[in-house]
N, C-alpha and C positions, 0 to 999 in steps of 0.2 A: 749870212742871213739864211735861215731855213725857209723853204717854201711850204705853204699850207697844202693840205691835201687837195683842195679845189684847184689851186694854181698848178700843182704838179700834174693833175689830170688834164688840165687845159694845155699845158706845155707839152705833155707827152702826145696829145692829139696833134698839135702843130708839128712836132718833130716827125711823127709817123706819116702824116698826110702831105706835108710839104718838104721837110728836110730829107727824109729817106729817099723819095724818088730823085731829088736833086743829087744826093750822094751816090745813088746807083748810076745815074748818068755820068757823074764825074769818075766813078771807079771804072766803068766800061771805057770811057775816053782814055784814061791813063793806061789801061791794059792795051788798048788799040794803038797807042803810040809805038809800041814794040811790034815787031813783025810776027804777030800771032805765035806766042810761045807754045810749048808742048802742053798737052792736056793736063798733066800733073802739076806743072809749073803754074798754069793758069788757075787751076783749082786752089793751089796754095795761096796765090795772090788774092783770089776772091774771098777765101775763108779768112785770111789775115785782115783784109779790108773790112769784112763783115764784123769781125771782133773789134777792130780798131774804132769804128764809129760809135759803138755802144758804151765803151769804157768811160768816156767823159760824161755821158748822159745817164749813167747808172743810178744816180741819186734821183733823177726825175722819174724814172720808171719804178723805183722801189715802192712796193705796197699799193700800187695802183689797182690791182685786181681785188683787193680786200675792201671790206666795208669802211666807210668814213670813220676814223677813230675820234674825230672831233664832234661827231653827232651823237646826241643822246639816243637811247633806245626808245624814248617816248615820241611818237609822232601823232 
């Protein structure tokens, strides 16, 4: 089932305002389980985790910055 433009905008807002901060806390917690790896290792872990969270949610964020395609030009 494909989400409408309006629902994608709402879900993207929920993900960015609630989900992303929770994911950041989880990522920092996972990295802190180890004894503070070296700078480059830590950087690779954070970049990898930063890419990992967005891949499943790519469809939600696609086209959000554009005008509503379902809306007529007449207002």
